[in-house]
C-alpha positions in Angstrom: -33.5 -107.5 24.2 -30.1 -107.1 23.9 -27.5 -103.4 25.0 -25.0 -102.1 26.6 -24.9 -100.5 30.2 -22.0 -98.1 31.1 -21.4 -95.5 34.1 -19.5 -92.6 34.6 -17.6 -91.5 37.4 -15.4 -88.4 37.9 -11.8 -88.4 39.0 -8.9 -85.6 39.0 -5.3 -86.6 38.3 -2.2 -84.4 39.0 0.9 -84.4 37.2 4.1 -82.4 37.5 4.7 -82.9 33.8 2.3 -82.4 31.9 -1.8 -82.4 30.9 -1.5 -85.7 29.1 0.3 -87.2 32.1 -2.3 -86.3 34.2 -4.7 -88.0 31.6 -2.4 -91.3 31.8 -2.6 -91.3 35.5 -5.7 -91.0 36.0 -7.0 -93.1 33.5 -4.5 -95.7 34.8 -5.8 -95.4 38.0 -9.0 -96.0 37.6 -8.8 -99.0 35.1 -6.9 -99.9 38.1 -9.9 -99.7 40.6 -12.3 -100.1 37.8 -13.7 -103.1 35.6 -13.8 -102.6 32.2 -13.2 -99.0 31.8 -13.6 -98.3 28.2 -13.2 -94.2 27.6 -12.3 -90.8 29.4 -13.4 -87.7 29.1 -11.3 -84.4 30.1 -14.0 -82.2 31.6 -11.4 -79.6 33.3 -7.5 -78.0 33.1 -6.1 -76.1 34.9 -2.4 -75.5 35.9 -1.2 -74.3 38.9 1.6 -71.2 39.1 4.5 -69.8 41.4 7.1 -67.3 40.5 5.3 -67.3 37.2 5.9 -71.1 36.3 3.9 -73.8 35.8 4.8 -76.3 38.9 1.8 -78.6 38.4 -1.4 -79.9 35.6 -4.4 -81.0 36.6 -7.6 -82.6 34.9 -10.9 -83.6 35.8 -12.4 -86.4 33.9 -15.3 -88.5 33.4 -13.8 -91.8 32.9 -17.1 -94.5 31.5 -16.5 -97.9 32.5 -19.6 -100.8 31.2 -21.5 -102.6 33.5 -21.6 -106.3 33.6 
C-alpha cells in the first residue's frame, strides 16, 4: 500500500504592509520549522485600525506538511 499522509497546523501571521506579506511571512516561518510544507490555506483575514487607517494586516493560515 502506498500513499501520502499530511498534517495540518494553524498559525497566525501579521504584517505592517499587506495581507500578501502576512501570508509570505507565515509560510516562510512555518517552512523554517516544519519539513515538507506543501501548501497553505488562508482561513481568516483581519486588519487593525487606528484613527481610521489600517495599521496592520493579520491572517490565520492552515499550513499543510507531508509526514515522512
